[in-house]
C-alpha positions in Angstrom: 20.0 -12.8 -1.9 22.5 -14.9 0.1 20.9 -16.7 3.1 22.4 -17.1 6.6 22.3 -20.6 8.0 19.2 -20.9 10.0 17.6 -23.9 11.8 14.1 -24.7 10.4 11.3 -25.9 12.5 8.4 -28.0 11.1 5.6 -25.7 12.2 4.2 -24.2 9.1 1.3 -21.9 10.3 3.1 -19.7 12.8 3.0 -16.0 12.1 6.4 -14.6 13.0 7.3 -12.5 16.1 8.4 -9.3 14.6 10.1 -6.1 15.7 8.1 -3.4 14.0 8.0 0.4 13.9 4.8 2.1 14.7 4.1 5.4 13.1 3.2 8.3 15.4 1.0 11.2 14.3 3.9 13.0 12.7 5.3 10.0 11.0 7.9 9.4 13.7 8.7 5.7 14.4 9.0 4.0 17.7 10.0 0.4 18.3 7.4 -2.2 19.2 7.8 -5.8 20.3 4.8 -7.3 18.5 3.6 -10.9 18.6 1.2 -11.7 15.9 0.0 -15.0 17.3 0.3 -18.7 16.4 -1.6 -21.8 16.0 -0.3 -25.0 17.6 0.5 -28.1 15.7 1.9 -28.8 12.2 0.3 -29.1 8.8 1.3 -29.6 5.2 -1.7 -27.9 3.9 -0.9 -24.5 2.3 -4.5 -23.5 2.2 -4.8 -24.1 5.9 -1.6 -22.2 6.6 -2.7 -19.1 4.8 -5.3 -18.4 7.5 -3.0 -19.0 10.4 -2.4 -15.4 11.4 -4.2 -14.4 14.6 -3.7 -10.7 15.6 -2.4 -10.0 19.0 -1.1 -6.9 20.6 2.1 -5.3 21.5 2.8 -1.9 23.1 5.0 1.1 22.5 5.7 4.3 24.3 5.0 7.4 22.2 4.8 11.0 23.1 1.2 10.4 24.0 2.0 7.5 26.4 1.6 3.7 26.0 -0.1 2.7 22.8 -1.5 -0.7 22.1 -1.0 -1.7 18.4 -2.5 -4.7 16.7 -1.9 -6.2 13.2 -5.5 -5.8 12.0 -7.4 -8.8 10.7 -10.3 -6.6 9.4 -10.9 -3.0 8.7 -13.0 -0.4 10.5 -15.7 1.4 8.5 -17.5 4.7 8.8 -21.3 4.8 9.3 -23.3 7.7 7.8 -26.5 9.3 9.0 -29.1 10.4 6.5 -28.3 14.0 7.1 -24.6 13.4 6.2 -25.7 12.8 2.6 -28.7 15.2 2.5 -27.6 18.4 1.0 -31.1 20.0 0.9 -32.4 22.7 3.3 -35.6 24.6 3.9 -34.8 28.2 2.9 -37.9 29.4 4.8 -36.5 28.1 8.0 -32.9 29.1 7.5 -31.1 32.1 8.9 -29.1 34.3 6.6 -25.4 35.4 7.1 -24.4 38.1 4.6 -20.7 38.8 4.5 -19.9 42.4 3.4 -16.2 43.1 3.4 -15.3 44.1 7.0 -18.8 43.6 8.4 -21.5 40.9 8.7 -25.2 41.2 8.5 -27.4 38.5 10.2 -31.0 37.9 9.4 -32.5 35.2 11.6 -32.1 33.7 15.1 -29.5 31.7 17.0 -26.4 33.8 16.3 -24.7 37.1 17.4 -22.4 39.4 15.5 -19.5 41.3 17.0 -17.6 43.3 14.3 -16.3 40.9 11.7 -17.1 37.8 13.8 -20.4 35.9 13.9 -21.0 33.3 16.7 -23.6 30.7 16.1 -25.1 29.6 19.4 -27.9 27.3 18.4 -28.6 24.3 16.2 -30.2 25.2 12.8 -29.5 26.1 9.2 -27.4 29.1 8.3 -26.9 30.2 4.7 -23.7 32.1 4.1 -23.2 34.5 1.2 -20.8 37.2 0.2 -17.1 38.0 1.1 -15.5 38.6 4.5 -12.1 40.3 4.2 -10.8 39.5 7.7 -13.2 37.8 10.1 -14.5 34.6 11.4 -17.5 32.3 11.6 -17.6 30.6 15.0 -19.9 27.7 15.9 -20.4 27.5 19.7 -23.7 25.8 19.9 -25.0 25.0 23.4 -28.2 23.3 22.1 -28.9 19.8 20.9 -29.0 19.2 17.2 -26.9 19.8 14.1 -25.6 23.1 12.9 -25.7 23.3 9.1 -23.6 26.0 7.3 -24.7 26.4 3.7 -21.9 28.0 1.8 -23.8 29.7 -1.0 -21.1 31.7 -2.8 -19.0 32.5 0.3 -15.5 33.9 0.5 -14.1 33.9 4.0 -10.7 35.1 5.0 -9.2 35.4 8.5 -5.6 36.5 8.9 -5.1 35.4 12.6 -7.2 32.3 13.2 -9.4 29.7 11.6 -11.9 31.4 9.3 -14.5 28.7 10.2 -14.0 27.6 13.8 -16.3 25.0 15.5 -15.7 25.1 19.3 -18.8 23.1 20.2 -21.7 21.4 18.5 -23.4 18.0 18.3 -22.4 18.0 14.7 -21.6 20.6 12.0 -22.5 20.0 8.4 -21.0 22.3 5.7 -23.2 22.1 2.6 -21.7 23.4 -0.6 -24.7 24.8 -2.5 -25.1 23.6 -6.1 -23.4 25.6 -8.7 -21.5 27.8 -6.2 -17.8 28.5 -5.7 -16.7 29.0 -2.1 -13.3 29.9 -0.6 -11.8 29.8 2.9 -8.4 31.4 3.4 -6.3 31.9 6.5 -3.1 33.8 7.3 0.5 32.6 8.0 0.2 33.1 11.8 -2.5 32.5 14.4 -3.5 33.8 17.7 -4.1 30.6 19.5 -7.0 29.9 21.9 -5.0 27.1 23.5 -1.3 27.4 23.2 -0.7 24.0 24.9 -2.7 22.1 22.3 -1.8 24.5 19.5 -5.5 25.0 18.6 -7.0 26.0 16.3 -4.6 24.8 13.6 -6.6 24.6 10.4 -8.4 27.0 8.1 -11.6 24.9 8.9 -11.3 23.6 12.4 -13.8 21.7 14.4 -13.6 20.2 17.9 -16.6 18.0 17.1 -18.0 15.9 14.2 -17.8 17.6 10.9 -19.5 16.6 7.6 -19.1 18.2 4.2 -21.7 17.5 1.5 -23.4 19.1 -1.5 -22.4 19.6 -5.1 -20.8 23.0 -5.1 -17.0 23.7 -4.8 -14.8 24.7 -1.9 -11.3 25.9 -2.1 -9.2 26.1 1.1 -5.9 27.9 1.3 -4.1 27.1 4.5 -0.9 29.1 5.0 -0.6 28.5 8.8 -0.8 24.7 9.2 -3.6 22.3 8.1 -6.5 22.6 5.7 -9.6 21.0 7.2 -9.5 19.3 10.7 -12.0 17.6 12.9 -11.0 16.5 16.4 -13.8 13.8 16.1 -15.2 12.4 12.8 -14.6 14.0 9.4 -17.0 12.8 6.7 -17.2 13.9 3.1 -20.1 12.8 0.9 -20.0 15.3 -1.9 -18.6 18.5 -3.3 -15.6 19.6 -5.3 -13.0 20.3 -2.6 -9.5 21.7 -3.2 -7.1 22.1 -0.3 -3.7 23.7 -0.5 -2.0 23.5 2.9 1.5 24.0 4.2 1.1 20.9 6.4 -1.7 18.3 6.3 -4.7 18.5 4.0 -7.6 16.7 5.7 -7.4 15.4 9.3 -10.0 13.5 11.3 -8.7 12.5 14.7 -11.1 9.7 15.2 -11.8 8.9 11.6 -12.2 10.1 8.0 -15.0 8.8 5.9 -15.4 9.6 2.2 -18.3 8.5 0.2 -18.2 10.8 -2.8 -17.0 14.1 -4.3 -13.8 15.3 -5.9 -10.9 16.0 -3.5 -7.7 17.7 -4.7 -5.0 18.1 -2.1 -1.6 19.7 -2.3 0.3 19.7 0.9 3.7 19.9 2.6 2.6 17.2 5.0 0.1 14.3 4.6 -2.8 14.4 2.2 -5.4 12.7 4.4 -4.6 11.7 8.0 -6.5 10.0 10.9 -4.4 10.4 14.1 -6.1 8.8 17.2 -3.4 6.5 18.6 -5.0 5.9 22.0 -8.2 4.0 21.0 -8.0 0.8 18.8 -11.5 1.5 17.5 -10.6 4.9 16.2 -7.9 6.6 14.1 -9.1 4.9 10.9 -10.0 6.0 7.3 -12.8 4.5 5.2 -13.2 5.4 1.6 -16.2 4.2 -0.5 -15.9 6.5 -3.5 -14.8 9.8 -4.9 -12.1 11.2 -7.1 -8.8 12.0 -5.3 -5.8 13.9 -6.7 -3.2 14.1 -3.9 0.2 15.6 -4.0 1.8 15.3 -0.6 5.2 16.1 0.8 4.9 13.2 3.2 2.3 10.4 3.2 -0.6 10.5 0.8 -3.3 8.8 3.0 -2.3 7.8 6.5 -4.3 6.1 9.2 -3.3 5.2 12.7 -5.3 2.0 12.9 -6.8 0.8 9.5 -7.3 2.2 6.0 -10.1 0.6 4.0 -10.8 1.5 0.4 -13.8 -0.1 -1.5 -14.1 2.4 -4.4 -12.8 5.6 -5.8 -10.3 6.9 -8.3 -6.9 7.9 -6.8 -3.9 9.7 -8.2 -1.3 10.1 -5.5 2.2 11.5 -5.6 4.3 11.7 -2.4 7.8 13.0 -1.5 8.5 14.2 -5.0 7.6 10.8 -6.5 9.6 7.6 -7.2 12.4 9.6 -8.9 13.1 11.2 -5.6 14.2 8.1 -3.5 17.0 10.1 -1.8 17.0 8.4 1.6 15.2 11.1 3.5 14.0 9.7 6.8 10.6 11.3 6.5 7.8 8.9 5.7 6.4 9.5 2.2 4.2 6.5 1.5 1.2 6.4 -0.8 -1.3 4.4 1.3 -0.3 3.8 4.9 -1.8 2.4 8.1 -0.3 1.1 11.3 -2.8 -1.8 11.8 -3.8 -2.6 8.3 -4.5 -1.5 4.7 -7.5 -3.2 3.1 -8.3 -2.6 -0.6 -11.5 -4.1 -2.0 -11.9 -1.8 -5.0 -10.9 1.4 -6.7 -8.4 2.6 -9.3 -5.0 3.7 -8.1 -2.1 5.5 -9.7 0.6 5.9 -7.0 4.0 7.6 -7.6 5.8 7.6 -4.2 9.4 8.2 -3.1 8.8 5.7 -0.2 6.7 2.5 -0.1 3.5 2.9 -2.2 1.3 0.7 0.0 2.5 0.1 3.6 1.4 -1.3 6.9 3.2 -2.1 10.1 0.7 -5.0 10.4 -1.4 -6.3 7.5 -2.0 -5.4 3.8 -4.9 -7.2 2.2 -5.9 -6.6 -1.4 -9.2 -8.2 -2.6 -9.7 -6.1 -5.7 -9.1 -2.9 -7.5 -6.7 -1.7 -10.3 -3.4 -0.6 -8.8 -0.5 1.0 -10.7 2.6 1.7 -8.7 5.9 3.5 -9.2 7.9 3.4 -6.0 11.3 4.7 -4.8 11.3 1.9 -2.3 8.9 -1.1 -1.9 5.8 -1.4 -4.0 3.6 -3.1 -1.4 5.1 -3.7 2.1 3.6 -5.2 5.3 5.6 -6.0 8.3 3.4 -9.0 9.2 1.0 -10.3 6.6 0.5 -9.5 2.9 -2.5 -11.2 1.3 -3.6 -10.8 -2.3 -7.0 -12.3 -3.2 -7.8 -10.4 -6.4 -7.4 -7.2 -8.3 -4.8 -6.1 -10.8 -1.5 -4.8 -9.4 1.2 -3.4 -11.7 4.4 -2.3 -10.1 6.4 -0.4 -12.8 9.3 0.6 -10.6 10.4 -0.5 -7.1 13.4 -1.5 -5.0 11.5 -4.6 -3.9 8.0 -5.3 -5.3 6.1 -7.3 -2.6 7.6 -7.6 0.9 6.3 -9.1 4.1 7.1 -11.7 6.7 4.2 -13.8 5.4 3.0 -13.4 1.8 -0.1 -15.2 0.4 -1.3 -14.9 -3.1 -4.7 -16.6 -3.7 -5.9 -14.8 -6.8 -5.4 -11.6 -8.9 -2.8 -10.4 -11.4 0.5 -9.1 -10.2 3.3 -7.7 -12.3 6.5 -6.5 -10.7 9.5 -4.6 -11.9 12.2 -4.3 -9.2 15.8 -3.2 -8.9 16.3 -5.8 -6.2 13.9 -8.6 -5.2 10.6 -9.0 -6.9 8.9 -10.8 -4.0 10.8 -10.7 -0.7 9.7 -12.6 2.3 11.2 -11.0 5.4 14.2 -9.3 3.8 16.7 -11.2 5.9 20.4 -10.5 5.2 19.8 -8.7 1.9 20.1 -5.2 3.3 16.4 -4.6 3.3 16.4 -4.1 7.1 19.2 -1.5 7.0 18.2 2.1 7.1 16.2 4.6 8.9 13.1 5.6 6.9 10.1 5.5 9.2 8.0 2.3 9.4 10.0 0.2 7.1 12.0 -3.1 6.9 12.3 -3.9 10.6 12.4 -7.7 9.9 14.2 -10.3 11.9 14.9 -13.5 9.9 13.2 -16.5 11.5 11.9 -19.9 10.7 8.3 -18.8 10.4 8.7 -16.6 7.2 6.4 -18.1 4.6 5.3 -17.6 1.0 2.0 -19.2 -0.1 1.0 -19.2 -3.8 -2.5 -20.8 -4.2 -3.7 -19.1 -7.4 -3.5 -15.9 -9.4 -1.0 -14.8 -12.0 2.4 -13.3 -11.1 5.0 -12.0 -13.5 8.3 -10.6 -12.0 11.2 -8.9 -13.7 13.9 -8.4 -11.0 17.5 -7.4 -10.9 17.9 -9.2 -7.6 16.1 -12.4 -6.7 12.8 -12.7 -8.5 11.3 -14.7 -5.7 13.2 -14.5 -2.4 11.9 -16.3 0.8 13.9 -16.5 4.0 11.8 -19.5 4.9 9.5 -21.9 3.1 7.5 -21.6 -0.1 4.2 -23.6 -0.7 2.6 -23.5 -4.1 -0.8 -25.2 -4.8 -1.9 -23.3 -7.9 -1.5 -20.2 -10.0 1.1 -19.1 -12.5 4.5 -17.5 -11.7 6.8 -16.1 -14.5 10.1 -15.0 -13.0 12.7 -13.1 -15.0 15.6 -13.0 -12.5 19.1 -11.6 -12.2 22.2 -11.6 -14.4 24.4 -11.5 -11.4 25.5 -15.0 -10.1 25.2 -13.8 -6.5 21.4 -13.9 -6.9 18.9 -16.4 -8.3 15.5 -16.3 -10.0 14.3 -18.5 -7.1 15.9 -18.1 -3.7 14.6 -19.8 -0.5 15.6 -21.1 2.8 14.3 -24.6 3.6 11.8 -26.2 1.2 9.8 -25.1 -1.8 6.9 -27.5 -2.0 4.8 -27.5 -5.2 1.6 -29.5 -5.4 0.0 -27.5 -8.3 0.3 -24.5 -10.5 2.9 -23.4 -13.1 6.3 -21.7 -12.5 9.0 -20.8 -14.9 12.1 -19.0 -13.7 15.1 -17.7 -15.8 18.2 -15.9 -14.7 21.8 -16.5 -13.7 23.1 -19.9 -12.8 25.4 -19.2 -9.9 22.6 -19.4 -7.2 20.0 -21.2 -9.3 17.4 -23.3 -7.4 14.5 -25.5 -8.4 11.5 -26.4 -6.2 12.3 -29.0 -3.6 12.0 -32.8 -3.4 9.0 -32.5 -1.1 7.0 -31.4 -4.1 4.5 -33.7 -5.8 4.8 -31.9 -9.1 7.9 -32.5 -11.3 10.5 -29.8 -12.2 13.3 -29.4 -14.7 16.3 -27.2 -14.1 18.8 -26.5 -17.0 22.0 -24.5 -16.4 23.7 -23.6 -19.7 27.4 -23.7 -20.3 27.5 -20.0 -21.0 25.3 -16.9 -20.7 22.7 -16.4 -23.4 21.6 -13.0 -24.7 18.3 -11.5 -23.7 15.5 -12.4 -26.0 17.0 -15.8 -27.0 14.2 -18.3 -27.0 14.2 -21.2 -24.6 11.9 -24.0 -25.9 11.1 -27.3 -24.1 9.0 -29.9 -25.9 8.1 -33.5 -25.3 9.3 -36.4 -27.5 6.1 -36.2 -29.6 6.6 -32.5 -30.1 4.2 -31.1 -27.5 5.1 -27.5 -26.6 5.9 -27.4 -22.9 7.6 -24.0 -22.7 8.6 -21.2 -25.0 10.0 -18.1 -23.4 12.2 -15.1 -24.4 13.9 -13.9 -21.2 14.1 -10.2 -20.7 17.7 -10.2 -19.7 20.9 -12.2 -20.2 20.4 -15.6 -18.6 22.2 -18.9 -18.0 19.5 -21.0 -16.2 15.9 -22.0 -16.6 13.6 -23.8 -14.1 10.2 -25.1 -15.1 7.7 -26.8 -12.8 4.5 -27.8 -14.5 1.8 -30.5 -14.4 2.7 -31.2 -18.0 6.0 -32.7 -16.9 5.6 -36.5 -16.4 7.7 -39.1 -14.7 9.6 -41.2 -17.2 9.0 -38.9 -20.1 11.8 -37.4 -22.2 12.0 -33.7 -23.0 14.2 -31.7 -25.4 15.5 -28.3 -24.6 16.3 -25.8 -27.4 18.0 -22.5 -27.5 17.2 -19.9 -30.2 14.8 -20.4 -33.1 11.6 -18.4 -33.5 7.9 -18.6 -32.6 4.7 -17.3 -34.2 2.9 -17.3 -30.9 1.9 -14.3 -28.7 4.3 -13.3 -26.0 2.9 -12.1 -22.7 5.4 -11.2 -20.0 8.0 -13.0 -22.1 6.0 -16.3 -22.2 4.7 -17.5 -25.6 1.3 -19.1 -26.1 -0.1 -20.5 -29.3 1.6 -20.4 -32.7 4.3 -22.7 -33.9 8.0 -23.0 -33.0 10.8 -23.1 -35.5 13.7 -25.0 -33.8 17.0 -23.4 -32.9 19.8 -25.5 -31.5 19.0 -28.5 -29.4 20.8 -28.1 -26.0 20.0 -31.2 -24.0 17.5 -34.1 -23.8 16.3 -35.0 -20.3 14.4 -38.0 -19.0 12.4 -37.4 -15.8 13.6 -39.8 -13.2 12.7 -37.9 -10.0 10.9 -34.8 -8.7 13.7 -32.5 -9.8 15.7 -33.3 -12.9 18.8 -31.1 -13.4 21.2 -30.6 -16.3 24.4 -28.5 -16.0 26.4 -27.1 -13.1 25.5 -24.6 -10.4 27.6 -23.2 -7.6 24.6 -22.4 -5.4 21.4 -24.1 -4.2 19.8 -27.0 -5.9 16.4 -27.3 -4.4 17.5 -28.3 -0.9 18.0 -24.9 0.7 21.7 -25.5 1.3 24.0 -22.8 -0.1 27.5 -23.3 -1.3 28.3 -20.0 -2.9 28.5 -16.3 -2.1 27.2 -13.3 -3.8 26.7 -9.5 -4.0 23.9 -7.2 -4.7 23.2 -6.6 -8.4 24.2 -3.4 -10.0 21.3 -1.0 -9.6 19.9 -3.0 -6.7 20.9 -0.8 -3.9 18.2 0.3 -1.5 18.0 4.1 -1.1 20.2 5.0 1.9 18.3 5.9 5.0 20.2 8.4 7.2 
């Protein structure tokens, strides 16, 4: 997109001072003045600069008071006790709770029955069978130790409160007995124990730690508010759990930890949510495994501090999916955390009306297979986006990757976008306009940086394929950029310098704002702007004087410019550029490898006499960051309006 004139400082490793939005428990945003730190001095080493972000804190006033928020540099993880994963019990030592319609029979010790309510007062194991038409299991243990509820074919309904209600216990474990089906159902209205806090507010509600394990099934129907809530830690290590809730599905105030099981959630609110916004060491979600099928009206998985995923299989749809990017101000993101989202492994299929992966601080992807269709950004971080591995495929987005500092060290990234493919800081391109929660609150400044040190990136964008309101440093990797047809945009668009010391980049698109890497590079570039626009699929072929194939590409859209920066380009050598013809090679992301080329029409012959060798005219930038032309957003590249 068009850049505003901006003075550039020489400091390369500063992480920008940002104005960010911090998500409250209900997805409401509040402004935060957040400084993410800096390192003193200057450097020209891109590898050094990538680690220059040092988290610091800012503060915001929320309904709960003043909250300290940090852009997280690492994730918080759940620890498990042996009993969290142990789904066995000693039947000879267990008490029996037999549900019989409107009455309850109890055989054992540690509990009392009053009508259709049983109150468990001591630690121990309690096996629950039968059906309760309108009653309640209350855990109010005043002894040390764990209360284990074994649901062994139990169907529990309560029309006016939480069917399972833990008011006090060191820990409660709900074990789903092997081979059993269990159901918990509430009514549409509650008689509250505490009207000020609005509690209880879930079909299964615990004021203390709650663990669910076992291999049986549990279906929760929550017509009043939430499905399963723990005011402390919520851990799941097994079971086939289905939650249908009018508001949120699973909530753990201090944390949610999932290590196994199958979790199916359909909600009007969030799928999974950790809400503690007063303690920087809490309010996190840690997922190590499991199968997740989440259909959420708002966010799919949302954490107040960090969200860490190291394994699991995720299918997530939020806000009606990517086809429903209507501009609703309600947050409807796929994976979301205020401090940071950290993905080490797992398989993801996310269809979101809002950003698919989002953090007000950091997003770090080290592995996993991620497929995204987004009504807004594919992956968005206010401060730092770092990709170190994995396979990321963004099939639909407004902007594909977006942050103030983007670093790509490894992995495979493919992006389809209606505006910019990779957007560093947003700037004056309209990204910061709107009102959807937790999104695009950038201010353009000299510290916005894009680092490409490795990996494979293929972008097909209607706006700028690579857009950086700051400097770009490339030391390795491959970038294939199919850019815009509109002359107000360019396949490469940057403010300042684009320094290339290694790697391979080819960029095709319109010529009006075309740019090549800068003169500060140590690797040579060619930029050819053709006299007239060429049809999509027309081959561009560049070869050396002795016939060595340097480039063969079939752009996906109409084009009038090509930029190539490669270690194969040598000073003093002459290269011929052809249009048309055919190739017997294999095309991947429009770039051909192998095979042989049958020549089309020779367009130009170039001899490399400097770092950037240019043929043809352009009205825009030419590798120096100075802009001469204007431009408008491409058709189809309008960010969904945010009321």
